[in-house]
Wavefront OBJ file of the C-alpha trace (Angstrom):
o trace
v -0.043 -0.011 0.242
v 2.216 3.135 -1.191
v 0.204 6.187 0.071
v 1.015 9.701 1.614
v 1.541 9.719 5.361
v 1.006 11.924 7.814
v 2.891 11.387 11.063
v 1.143 12.738 14.389
v 2.986 14.577 17.353
v 4.091 12.824 20.705
v 1.079 11.751 22.646
v -1.485 12.200 20.107
v -1.664 8.585 18.936
v -3.832 7.391 21.988
v -7.153 8.476 20.564
v -6.754 6.678 17.477
v -5.753 3.471 19.783
v -8.967 3.827 21.053
v -10.739 4.104 17.469
v -11.643 7.530 17.494
v -12.112 7.756 14.179
v -10.808 11.771 13.416
v -7.359 13.106 13.238
v -7.361 16.818 14.612
v -4.884 19.298 12.372
v -3.052 20.061 15.696
v -2.034 16.275 16.179
v 0.406 16.198 13.061
v 4.073 16.732 13.265
v 4.601 15.990 9.683
v 3.153 15.354 6.283
v 3.731 14.313 2.785
v 4.923 17.557 0.676
v 2.487 17.134 -2.291
v -0.857 16.179 0.035
v -3.779 17.066 -1.824
v -7.253 17.621 0.088
v -9.215 14.062 -1.070
v -6.264 12.126 -0.723
v -5.480 8.388 0.995
v -3.211 8.958 3.847
v -1.406 6.442 5.775
v -1.463 8.105 9.654
v 1.752 7.106 11.479
v 2.611 7.806 15.192
v 5.661 9.474 16.352
v 7.761 6.420 15.948
v 6.803 6.031 12.532
v 4.167 2.775 13.249
v 0.854 2.650 11.043
v -1.928 3.659 12.940
v -4.615 3.872 10.393
v -5.461 4.670 6.975
v -8.156 7.689 5.580
v -9.065 10.691 3.435
v -7.290 13.733 4.143
v -8.763 17.247 4.358
v -7.712 20.693 5.069
v -9.639 21.757 8.527
v -9.909 21.524 12.001
v -10.964 17.592 10.855
v -7.242 16.669 9.078
v -8.321 13.005 8.567
v -11.251 10.790 8.702
v -10.060 7.204 9.486
v -11.677 4.348 6.916
v -9.703 1.510 8.695
v -7.373 0.845 11.369
v -5.703 -2.043 9.678
v -3.450 -1.976 6.963
v -5.710 -2.650 3.790
v -6.060 -1.106 0.458
v -9.295 1.385 -0.066
v -10.429 -0.353 -3.395
v -13.698 -1.586 -4.768
v -13.739 -4.623 -2.718
v -13.744 -2.420 0.469
v -16.580 -0.266 -0.447
v -18.390 -3.227 -1.265
v -17.654 -4.854 2.115
v -18.338 -1.834 4.064
v -21.668 -0.678 2.414
v -22.691 -4.542 2.345
v -21.980 -4.806 6.132
v -24.514 -1.232 6.462
v -27.303 -2.832 4.299
v -27.073 -6.512 6.338
v -27.712 -4.641 9.188
v -30.550 -2.854 7.683
v -32.216 -6.236 6.981
v -31.530 -7.668 10.080
v -33.681 -3.959 11.715
v -36.248 -5.348 8.851
v -35.929 -1.799 7.503
v -34.968 -2.978 4.203
v -36.809 -5.362 2.136
v -40.177 -4.699 3.104
v -42.892 -3.858 1.385
v -44.552 -1.664 3.267
v -41.385 0.569 4.221
v -38.699 1.441 1.777
v -37.514 4.360 3.608
v -34.043 4.244 5.512
v -30.603 5.215 5.827
v -27.929 2.971 4.301
v -25.348 4.509 5.596
v -24.889 7.028 8.643
v -20.993 8.036 8.656
v -18.863 7.459 11.387
v -21.978 4.822 12.829
v -20.942 2.754 9.766
v -17.334 3.446 9.820
v -17.697 5.104 6.788
v -17.283 8.927 8.337
v -18.146 11.890 6.024
v -20.562 9.731 3.561
v -24.347 9.560 4.308
v -26.825 7.536 1.690
v -30.591 7.443 2.274
v -32.774 5.139 0.184
v -36.100 5.996 -0.972
v -37.828 3.111 -2.650
v -35.316 2.066 -5.369
v -33.262 5.425 -5.184
v -30.161 5.775 -2.959
v -29.468 9.366 -2.089
v -25.488 9.786 -1.625
v -24.139 12.997 0.357
v -20.636 13.507 0.675
v -19.605 15.498 3.756
v -15.667 15.333 2.497
v -13.556 15.812 -0.203
v -12.628 12.052 0.145
v -15.807 10.921 -0.301
v -16.500 13.284 -3.091
v -13.186 11.867 -5.159
v -14.595 8.696 -4.634
v -17.973 9.136 -5.557
v -18.351 6.738 -8.653
v -16.684 3.809 -6.819
v -18.832 4.310 -3.890
v -22.473 4.579 -6.518
v -21.102 1.115 -8.106
v -20.596 -0.701 -4.490
v -24.079 0.524 -3.449
v -25.786 -1.337 -6.252
v -23.278 -4.437 -5.870
v -24.128 -4.631 -2.268
v -27.955 -4.138 -2.074
v -28.099 -7.149 -4.613
v -29.992 -4.775 -7.293
v -32.441 -3.687 -4.693
v -31.221 -0.080 -5.484
v -30.940 0.555 -9.087
v -30.614 4.397 -8.706
v -27.973 6.764 -7.158
v -28.544 10.096 -7.143
v -25.636 12.330 -5.637
v -26.324 15.494 -3.430
v -23.688 16.989 -2.101
v -23.994 20.851 -3.805
v -24.042 22.099 0.187
v -22.348 19.468 2.033
v -19.054 19.569 0.904
v -16.603 22.246 1.972
v -17.070 25.315 0.126
v -13.486 26.442 -0.154
v -12.636 23.001 -2.022
v -14.290 24.652 -5.162
v -15.033 21.244 -6.793
v -17.258 22.785 -8.896
v -20.086 20.089 -7.944
v -23.335 19.489 -9.535
v -26.268 17.577 -8.110
v -27.437 14.515 -10.567
v -27.936 11.289 -10.927
v -24.682 8.939 -10.877
v -26.627 6.298 -11.619
v -29.956 5.198 -13.562
v -32.421 7.804 -13.221
v -35.778 7.870 -12.109
v -38.790 10.537 -12.424
v -40.362 8.817 -9.319
v -40.811 10.380 -6.074
v -42.668 8.723 -3.802
v -41.696 6.525 -0.829
v -43.427 4.334 1.766
v -43.055 4.710 5.321
v -44.494 2.706 7.384
v -47.416 1.967 5.145
v -47.808 5.914 4.437
v -46.429 7.418 1.265
v -44.119 10.628 1.030
v -42.922 12.634 -1.939
v -39.732 12.724 -1.710
v -37.873 15.948 -2.902
v -34.564 15.000 -3.670
v -33.807 17.595 -5.906
v -34.174 20.417 -3.910
v -35.205 19.690 -0.562
v -33.334 19.796 2.587
v -30.819 17.312 3.692
v -31.879 14.241 1.087
v -35.081 15.158 0.633
v -36.648 13.807 4.144
v -36.016 13.358 7.988
v -35.371 9.870 8.069
v -34.268 10.413 11.859
v -37.807 10.607 12.855
v -39.375 7.408 11.401
v -39.717 5.801 14.927
v -40.449 9.289 16.824
v -43.278 9.633 14.128
v -44.564 6.033 14.689
v -44.769 6.969 18.525
v -46.913 10.036 18.083
v -49.328 8.214 16.099
v -50.408 6.445 19.386
v -50.871 9.799 21.169
v -52.672 11.242 18.470
v -56.096 9.587 18.813
v -58.926 12.078 19.854
v -56.618 15.045 19.976
v -56.076 18.527 18.274
v -52.253 18.694 16.742
v -50.117 21.319 15.997
v -47.015 20.301 14.328
v -44.448 23.193 14.498
v -41.280 23.559 11.877
v -43.233 20.199 10.071
v -40.895 20.593 6.595
v -42.895 17.808 4.489
v -45.318 16.978 7.234
v -44.209 13.679 8.273
v -45.804 13.537 11.727
v -48.984 15.145 10.707
v -49.647 12.689 8.238
v -48.880 10.313 11.290
v -51.276 12.075 13.283
v -54.018 12.304 10.728
v -53.827 8.031 10.645
v -53.649 8.153 14.611
v -56.971 9.742 14.632
v -56.169 13.139 15.543
v -59.385 15.489 15.207
v -57.603 18.265 13.952
v -53.850 18.847 12.506
v -52.467 21.946 11.768
v -48.908 22.251 9.844
v -46.341 25.297 10.409
v -42.806 25.930 8.531
v -41.600 29.192 7.348
v -40.971 27.746 3.922
v -44.200 28.228 1.461
v -42.169 25.003 -0.470
v -42.620 23.084 2.456
v -46.198 23.846 3.424
v -46.820 22.997 -0.521
v -44.955 19.711 -0.054
v -46.938 18.657 3.728
v -50.294 19.790 1.717
v -49.315 17.002 -0.873
v -48.500 14.367 1.426
v -51.537 15.164 3.615
v -53.306 14.453 0.197
v -51.473 11.766 -0.583
v -52.450 9.414 2.099
v -55.818 11.069 3.151
v -57.435 12.778 0.051
v -60.070 15.572 0.864
v -59.727 14.943 4.678
v -60.542 18.520 5.769
v -58.912 17.669 9.455
v -55.453 19.007 8.291
v -54.416 22.790 7.466
v -51.437 23.964 6.624
v -49.476 27.649 7.335
v -46.609 29.089 5.996
v -45.660 31.447 8.967
v -42.686 31.763 11.394
v -43.192 29.704 14.176
v -42.483 31.590 17.057
v -44.813 34.264 16.008
v -47.574 31.338 14.952
v -47.099 29.688 18.493
v -47.627 33.107 20.224
v -50.805 34.427 18.394
v -52.150 30.948 18.775
v -54.972 30.441 21.483
v -55.495 27.245 23.544
v -56.794 25.190 21.178
v -53.865 22.199 21.005
v -53.731 19.352 23.226
v -50.812 18.019 21.482
v -47.629 19.762 20.177
v -44.944 19.047 17.952
v -41.336 21.014 18.522
v -39.003 19.934 15.897
v -37.096 22.785 14.739
v -33.993 23.036 12.463
v -30.515 23.054 14.050
v -30.348 26.387 16.303
v -26.579 25.416 17.135
v -24.241 24.099 14.436
v -21.303 24.877 15.899
v -20.174 25.383 19.628
v -19.954 29.525 19.475
v -23.582 29.246 19.106
v -24.663 27.109 21.840
v -25.263 29.998 24.224
v -28.081 31.187 21.791
v -29.433 27.850 21.200
v -30.020 26.756 24.701
v -31.699 30.409 24.723
v -33.686 29.644 21.269
v -34.722 26.043 22.963
v -35.782 27.665 26.050
v -38.225 30.090 24.658
v -39.874 28.139 22.067
v -40.615 25.280 24.763
v -42.137 28.127 27.582
v -44.120 29.365 24.720
v -45.734 25.519 24.112
v -46.187 25.021 27.600
v -47.946 28.344 28.212
v -50.533 27.593 25.251
v -51.265 23.913 25.537
v -54.487 22.560 27.141
v -54.077 21.065 30.518
v -53.273 17.214 29.512
v -51.552 17.745 26.587
v -48.609 16.275 25.411
v -45.561 18.030 23.960
v -43.032 16.149 21.546
v -39.676 18.357 21.460
v -36.378 17.656 19.709
v -33.150 19.071 19.199
v -30.938 18.007 16.280
v -28.200 20.160 16.847
v -25.009 18.083 17.176
v -23.199 20.874 19.731
v -26.367 20.498 22.196
v -26.024 17.438 24.314
v -28.535 15.676 26.295
v -28.041 17.573 29.551
v -28.246 20.711 28.067
v -31.362 20.028 26.193
v -33.104 18.683 29.051
v -32.076 21.671 31.593
v -33.299 24.195 28.617
v -36.433 22.103 28.522
v -36.610 22.530 32.141
v -36.038 26.009 32.741
v -38.918 26.304 29.974
v -40.968 24.433 32.332
v -40.208 26.334 35.464
v -41.290 29.913 33.594
v -44.441 28.509 32.688
v -45.594 27.344 35.877
v -47.104 24.266 34.367
v -46.587 21.079 36.365
v -44.588 18.779 33.472
v -43.785 14.902 33.329
v -41.296 13.200 30.788
v -42.964 10.363 29.611
v -40.401 9.442 26.922
v -36.816 9.964 26.046
v -36.420 9.973 22.467
v -32.965 9.631 20.417
v -32.395 8.752 16.880
v -33.330 5.406 15.386
v -31.228 2.204 14.608
v -30.536 3.127 11.233
v -28.650 6.412 12.458
v -26.219 3.955 14.502
v -23.753 5.524 16.453
v -20.044 4.287 16.728
v -19.169 3.479 20.391
v -15.853 5.285 19.951
v -17.242 8.438 18.595
v -19.806 9.761 20.927
v -20.153 12.893 18.580
v -22.422 10.960 16.618
v -25.122 11.424 19.114
v -27.218 14.214 17.764
v -31.058 13.852 18.020
v -32.538 14.067 21.486
v -36.100 14.558 22.201
v -38.812 14.094 25.125
v -42.291 13.580 25.516
v -43.811 15.656 28.117
v -47.500 15.664 29.792
v -48.533 19.418 30.883
v -51.201 19.659 33.569
l 1 2 3 4 5 6 7 8 9 10 11 12 13 14 15 16 17 18 19 20 21 22 23 24 25 26 27 28 29 30 31 32 33 34 35 36 37 38 39 40 41 42 43 44 45 46 47 48 49 50 51 52 53 54 55 56 57 58 59 60 61 62 63 64 65 66 67 68 69 70 71 72 73 74 75 76 77 78 79 80 81 82 83 84 85 86 87 88 89 90 91 92 93 94 95 96 97 98 99 100 101 102 103 104 105 106 107 108 109 110 111 112 113 114 115 116 117 118 119 120 121 122 123 124 125 126 127 128 129 130 131 132 133 134 135 136 137 138 139 140 141 142 143 144 145 146 147 148 149 150 151 152 153 154 155 156 157 158 159 160 161 162 163 164 165 166 167 168 169 170 171 172 173 174 175 176 177 178 179 180 181 182 183 184 185 186 187 188 189 190 191 192 193 194 195 196 197 198 199 200 201 202 203 204 205 206 207 208 209 210 211 212 213 214 215 216 217 218 219 220 221 222 223 224 225 226 227 228 229 230 231 232 233 234 235 236 237 238 239 240 241 242 243 244 245 246 247 248 249 250 251 252 253 254 255 256 257 258 259 260 261 262 263 264 265 266 267 268 269 270 271 272 273 274 275 276 277 278 279 280 281 282 283 284 285 286 287 288 289 290 291 292 293 294 295 296 297 298 299 300 301 302 303 304 305 306 307 308 309 310 311 312 313 314 315 316 317 318 319 320 321 322 323 324 325 326 327 328 329 330 331 332 333 334 335 336 337 338 339 340 341 342 343 344 345 346 347 348 349 350 351 352 353 354 355 356 357 358 359 360 361 362 363 364 365 366 367 368 369 370 371 372 373 374 375 376 377 378 379 380 381 382 383 384 385 386 387 388 389 390 391 392 393 394
């Protein structure tokens, strides 16, 4: 294996020996002179001993580790790793079901493929590269997805315009790498959704809330539901199936509201229980009456980095405090944070503060997290990003 080299400073190999998959730029003592962003590199300790192989990138995270063994990162490697990920999704009974063809196939570090995300919608996989190295390998990865899934996935759409480092100047354009399909309807737990992988957020759908949407369905019967930051209306559609008497969906994006309406109509044509509003969430909540007894708070990430943490926690506190003030006695609040920079204790403290400010009696019924197809590498606790609480408010 003839690779370019990065050598670490003394004492900086310990986290890698504990299988943490990142090398930070400050840990590097020396590197090959002709090293280019996206190159495969071997990482050596200060004595010149092999530690790992991974992708080099300019920035705070300088290397994302692909293997702690000496091995070639070739076509067989990609098929093997993606095959392992696919096998897990079959064990989880997410792949190969008639009533469900939506799941995450590759979840970065959780599947030992840092910098890569792949979501599946029917026969189409939507791939996102979060590192230049994965971008460079995109063609090999696309072939591996089709091979590893035994032909069940026939189309691979590449969507990395907004996820790659802008300074890399790769001239990246979204589009199909393999196959092509005009179909954009996928099935999750028997419900159908339009997936906007062309222009939608993330890969077109928030796959990570699947289990939490199912839980909400069980609480929806006979309740009036408010789904804030609804995006494509996932929680709203589940609430309708669960027997909600009324479902209101709110998002600041008019395109999201159009998609929410389309998804409600796709599953429950002509159902007058649902309405949707393109409006700022805080403004809507503040002027809302006390008409709801189930409220979903699933905002976008308030903090994408540590510097924004303080303001993010204030935002979560304010949002939850308004919901606690407005909800009917005995009501249920599903509240979430998808900010990786906010840990579980910080989020829970923000919600606790909101409860105290409202003066309401609040009980925790469930503590929620990301589903099993978004696995967390035990050596990479940073991969735990989705936090949620289900609360009863008296």
